[in-house]
C-alpha distance (Angstrom), angle and dihedral (degrees) to the residues before:
residue distance angle dihedral
M1 . . .
N2 3.72 . .
V3 3.91 125.2 .
T4 3.85 93.0 -97.5
E5 3.79 93.1 50.3
F6 3.80 89.1 44.4
H7 3.84 92.7 55.5
Q8 3.90 92.3 44.1
N9 3.80 89.3 51.8
I10 3.71 94.2 48.1
E11 3.74 90.9 50.0
Q12 3.85 90.1 52.5
V13 3.77 88.5 50.8
W14 3.91 93.6 50.6
A15 3.74 89.7 46.2
K16 3.92 92.6 52.0
I17 3.81 89.9 48.1
E18 3.84 92.2 55.2
E19 3.66 94.0 42.5
Q20 3.80 94.3 51.9
L21 3.67 93.2 44.2
E22 3.74 90.5 54.1
A23 3.74 95.9 41.0
Q24 3.76 90.8 53.2
E25 3.80 90.3 45.9
C26 3.85 97.1 -123.0
D27 3.72 114.6 174.9
V28 3.71 97.7 -124.1
D29 3.80 139.9 117.2
C30 3.88 122.0 -130.0
D31 3.79 120.2 -155.8
T32 3.81 129.2 175.2
Q33 3.83 120.6 -162.0
G34 3.82 113.7 172.2
S35 3.74 108.4 -57.6
V36 3.75 96.9 -7.3
F37 3.76 127.9 88.3
S38 3.76 117.5 -172.5
I39 3.78 136.2 -168.9
T40 3.82 112.5 -158.4
F41 3.76 118.4 -163.8
Q42 3.88 132.4 -152.5
D43 3.86 89.7 -91.2
R44 3.79 91.3 52.9
S45 3.80 90.7 -110.2
Q46 3.79 116.4 136.3
V47 3.73 146.5 -148.9
V48 3.82 109.8 -151.0
I49 3.75 124.6 -163.0
N50 3.82 119.8 -170.8
K51 3.74 135.9 -165.6
Q52 3.83 110.9 -131.0
E53 3.77 100.0 -165.9
P54 3.82 97.6 176.2
L55 3.74 90.1 56.8
L56 3.77 96.2 31.8
E57 3.83 88.3 -128.0
L58 3.80 138.1 131.9
W59 3.78 117.6 -136.9
L60 3.73 127.7 -157.9
A61 3.88 126.0 -164.4
S62 3.78 125.6 -175.7
R63 3.82 143.4 128.2
V64 3.78 87.9 -69.4
G65 3.82 92.7 58.5
G66 3.60 141.2 -97.8
F67 3.95 127.8 -57.2
H68 3.80 137.2 -175.4
F69 3.78 116.7 -148.5
R70 3.91 129.6 -164.5
Y71 3.74 125.0 -164.9
Q72 3.84 106.5 -106.3
H73 3.80 130.3 160.3
N74 3.80 93.5 -9.6
N75 3.79 96.8 -49.9
W76 3.84 142.4 76.1
I77 3.74 108.6 -100.9
S78 3.91 127.2 -175.0
N79 3.72 124.7 -128.3
D80 3.80 89.0 -99.4
G81 3.70 96.5 46.0
K82 3.90 104.4 -93.0
D83 3.72 123.4 142.9
F84 3.77 113.7 -117.1
W85 3.85 95.0 -134.2
V86 3.85 91.7 54.5
C87 3.75 92.4 46.7
L88 3.79 89.0 51.5
E89 3.82 92.9 49.5
E90 3.66 89.6 51.6
A91 3.86 93.1 47.4
C92 3.83 89.9 51.6
A93 3.87 89.7 49.2
A94 3.81 90.0 51.7
H95 3.82 86.2 52.8
G96 3.79 94.0 51.1
E97 3.81 102.9 -98.2
T98 3.85 124.0 106.6
V99 3.79 110.8 -151.4
N100 3.81 133.4 156.1
F101 3.81 120.3 -142.3
S102 3.74 96.6 180.0
């Protein structure tokens, strides 16, 4: 994956997150500032997703911890083999919102 493809892929990820949160009527606010996408919950806690262009990685930070993902086999997979979408669902649940990104 080159840098252009990386940015296009991440933009699609961010769009899917926003679409699914809205479609499932989650009570959250989404915001993008530069390479950072944040989801803010009712209690003001956040899930933060960062583009890491130099490494071509996607990083996720939340109450359940921090994860680094690389694009492998058409999916974002963490260093320890976890799927990005599963980790994001778990992160949202830890912040009080049940959402399905499948």
